[in-house]
VONUNU-810275 format. One record per residue (C-alpha): residue number from 0; x, y, z. Coordinates in nm, 3 decimals, decimal comma. Example, Ala and Ser with C-alpha at 12.3 -4.5 7.8 and 13.67 -1.06 7.14 Angstrom:
     n        px        py        pz
     0     1,230    -0,450     0,780
     1     1,367    -0,106     0,714
//
This chain:
     n        px        py        pz
     0     3,215     0,566     0,762
     1     3,288     0,549     1,097
     2     3,158     0,381     1,339
     3     3,014     0,581     1,630
     4     2,908     0,296     1,858
     5     2,866    -0,045     1,927
     6     2,496    -0,136     1,934
     7     2,426    -0,466     2,210
     8     2,076    -0,653     2,162
     9     1,968    -0,926     2,392
    10     1,733    -1,203     2,220
    11     1,555    -1,483     2,423
    12     1,494    -1,827     2,250
    13     1,190    -1,980     2,401
    14     1,112    -2,364     2,236
    15     0,851    -2,518     2,369
    16     0,739    -2,918     2,207
    17     1,012    -2,847     1,871
    18     0,818    -2,465     1,841
    19     0,969    -2,146     1,896
    20     0,830    -1,803     1,996
    21     0,887    -1,530     1,726
    22     0,753    -1,176     1,721
    23     0,584    -1,032     1,470
    24     0,641    -0,626     1,493
    25     0,666    -0,301     1,268
    26     1,016    -0,182     1,242
    27     1,095     0,126     1,080
    28     0,760     0,159     0,917
    29     0,814    -0,223     0,775
    30     0,673    -0,597     0,971
    31     0,936    -0,767     1,106
    32     0,954    -1,094     1,208
    33     1,273    -1,153     1,436
    34     1,312    -1,342     1,801
    35     1,171    -1,179     2,121
    36     1,432    -0,879     2,307
    37     1,578    -0,561     2,217
    38     1,857    -0,326     2,365
    39     2,107    -0,353     2,641
    40     2,051    -0,012     2,892
    41     2,377     0,109     3,053
    42     2,442     0,006     3,387
    43     2,229    -0,362     3,286
    44     2,433    -0,684     3,268
    45     2,315    -0,927     2,948
    46     2,074    -1,132     3,153
    47     1,931    -0,881     3,331
    48     1,866    -0,677     3,004
    49     1,700    -1,012     2,846
    50     1,456    -1,038     3,167
    51     1,359    -0,678     3,190
    52     1,297    -0,732     2,791
    53     1,037    -0,996     2,861
    54     0,826    -0,870     3,120
    55     0,831    -0,530     2,881
    56     0,733    -0,744     2,577
    57     0,538    -1,033     2,726
    58     0,447    -0,921     3,029
    59     0,614    -1,226     3,153
    60     0,909    -1,309     3,338
    61     1,123    -1,559     3,206
    62     1,437    -1,786     3,339
    63     1,754    -1,744     3,131
    64     1,908    -2,076     3,055
    65     2,218    -2,062     2,898
    66     2,382    -1,881     2,634
    67     2,319    -1,976     2,264
    68     2,522    -1,711     1,998
    69     2,676    -1,408     2,004
    70     2,710    -1,249     1,674
    71     3,048    -1,344     1,499
    72     3,045    -1,121     1,206
    73     3,066    -0,765     1,148
    74     2,712    -0,612     1,090
    75     2,556    -0,246     1,068
    76     2,245    -0,138     1,234
    77     1,980    -0,098     0,930
    78     1,787     0,173     1,166
    79     2,165     0,374     1,243
    80     2,447     0,316     0,992
    81     2,714     0,405     1,191
    82     2,587     0,154     1,498
    83     2,765    -0,210     1,473
    84     2,514    -0,440     1,621
    85     2,630    -0,695     1,906
    86     2,330    -0,960     1,929
    87     2,358    -1,224     2,193
    88     2,070    -1,501     2,209
    89     1,986    -1,692     2,534
    90     1,783    -2,012     2,530
    91     1,524    -1,891     2,811
    92     1,176    -2,084     2,957
    93     0,862    -1,913     3,120
    94     0,844    -1,903     3,472
    95     0,472    -1,951     3,420
    96     0,219    -2,111     3,184
    97     0,191    -1,827     2,869
    98    -0,021    -1,528     2,967
    99    -0,016    -1,341     2,676
   100    -0,159    -1,271     2,369
   101    -0,030    -1,520     2,085
   102    -0,143    -1,508     1,726
   103    -0,276    -1,712     1,480
   104    -0,063    -1,638     1,194
   105     0,241    -1,389     1,063
   106     0,180    -1,025     1,128
   107    -0,170    -1,091     1,342
   108    -0,189    -0,809     1,605
   109    -0,551    -0,661     1,728
   110    -0,623    -0,251     1,653
   111    -0,677    -0,167     1,971
   112    -0,324    -0,251     2,121
   113    -0,076    -0,053     2,203
   114     0,215    -0,189     2,005
   115     0,208    -0,297     1,675
   116     0,371    -0,655     1,772
   117     0,236    -0,992     1,780
   118     0,421    -1,386     1,903
   119     0,318    -1,644     1,753
   120     0,478    -2,028     1,803
   121     0,642    -2,171     1,546
   122     0,779    -2,514     1,419
   123     1,145    -2,509     1,411
   124     1,181    -2,761     1,157
   125     0,930    -2,535     0,974
   126     1,188    -2,219     1,004
   127     1,378    -2,114     0,731
   128     1,635    -1,784     0,727
   129     1,459    -1,630     0,496
   130     1,153    -1,638     0,733
   131     1,385    -1,359     0,956
   132     1,434    -0,990     0,867
   133     1,754    -0,992     1,036
   134     2,069    -1,132     0,960
   135     2,157    -1,201     1,313
   136     1,831    -1,369     1,332
   137     1,888    -1,565     1,033
   138     2,212    -1,697     1,152
   139     2,055    -1,797     1,471
   140     1,767    -2,018     1,277
   141     2,067    -2,177     1,105
   142     2,240    -2,312     1,409
   143     1,853    -2,400     1,534
   144     1,799    -2,601     1,240
   145     2,152    -2,816     1,321
   146     2,052    -2,897     1,688
   147     1,633    -2,939     1,596
//
């Protein structure tokens, strides 16, 4: 199979008091758990993309603190198998107190929401790679568990 293009993804890891922010979404018709973030748009830098994604998803600004991890293995996109995924993860913090809705449990979205997406905190010491839908996020969990 010929790889047509690279698909660069940018994610932000918000950690507060030993908990990390997770995003539960319906992607490709399936329930998914991932870190908040999304795709780099043409003409954007990585940090700019993370900040844009935070505004789009959370409705809040973030401050990007430092790079954490960039995919160092081959992974094809689940949604477009001819794309090679490159994911970049940054530690970040919210500029203000949480103003978006926090879910109480996994896949806890409200019926009236435009998007089927919810955000929740989970203790890093209870998070496992198997909790994540995508292999790149699972690798990030393995690395986070080494330092937390």
